[in-house]
C-alpha positions, 0 to 999 in steps of 0.5 A: 031817434031810430037808431037801427036807421042811423046805424044803417046809414052810417054802415052805407056811409063807410062802405062807400068811402071805402068804394072811393078810397079803394077806386082812388087807390086802384086810379092811381096806381094804373096812372104809375103803371102807365107813366111808365110806359110812357116814359119808355115811348118818350125815350123811344119817340126822342129817339126816333125823333133825332134819328138815333137807331140801334141794333136788337137790344139784350132782352133776357138779362134780368139779374146779376151779382157784383163780383170780387177778386185779388190781385195776383202776385206773379212768380218765377212759377207762373213763366217756368216752361217758357222761354222768357225774360221776365221781369216784375214791377210790384209783382202785380205787374209782369214783363215779359220779353221772348227770347225768340219772338214768335210770330203771327199767322196774319196781323189783319185779323184779330183772331191771330192775337186771341189765338196766340194769347190763348196758346202762349200766355198764362191764363190766356183764355181768361182775356178778350181782345178789346183793341188792336192799335196796327200802328203802334203794333200793340194789342190790349186784351181785357180780363173776362169772367163768364164771358162778361168783361172786366173794363179798364180794370188795370189790374186785368190787363195784357198788352201784346207787341209785335215788330215790323215781322209781325213776330210778338217780342213782348208782353205786359200782364196784370190778373185778377184771381179768385173772381167770385159772385156775391150772394145777392143777385141785383136787379139789371135796368133793362137798355131802354133806361139805359139809353134814357140815362146816356140821352138826358146827358147829351150824350147821344148825338142826332143821325147816330147808331147805338152798334153794340150793347153788352153787360161786363164789370166795372171796378166799384171799389179799389183796394190795395189787393182786393177789388169789387165790381159792379154789373156795367152795360157798355155801350158803343155808338157810331157817330154820323162821321165814323167815329166809334164812341163807347160808354159805361152805365152802372146797370144796378144804378143807371149812373153813367160812369166816366173812365176816361183817366183809367182809360187812358192809362191802360191805353198809355202806361208803360210797364217796362222795367 
């Protein structure tokens, strides 16, 4: 037997096998990449088929970190320079009544409430206006950090009440201190994947329009004095009848967050004592 010839045949066979396996790997890789692109096109096509439109989407947010903070305990020192009557609930909730009601510039303008808060309330600049109920005469603010809102966290809420003379008579406040980012940065899911999560649950209705998409935080872990919050996409959708719905999706894992109980608590809880 010609061993040199046999050895050459084996070498050629193994070389061909290696080339085949490599080409198989490349084809599978390319298929997986194409599936990703097709997945994006699929959700875009589905939205188009259902006449679901959306505004320009954020495209520059690739990563963000979890954050943590501690519940603030109010003391008289927080209000020593103000003409107010203050009561505390569990130390972490302040119920404040003005001795002399403070006039708002124009209750028809949201900016009037923001100006009042920044001028008259401790750490007022760290709150962002979320909702104004002019029928009930109450404005709700959520705390923020680095211009990102802490959504429906009951330890970071401010409620401002005014009377029929457009004067602020009282407010209720909770606050989170020592907010810090955790060291590890997490990859943030892009908007189209968030739409996919909402669409798969039937939350995006035909003929609706996605009006807003912002990154903020929602509470991941509730502890007595410490809070851990996860990056969260807020999605506001306008339905065909004009009603606005809001949804929240974990920006790291893509899970739709159920915050109905937190929302109801934020809107209805009475902190008065």
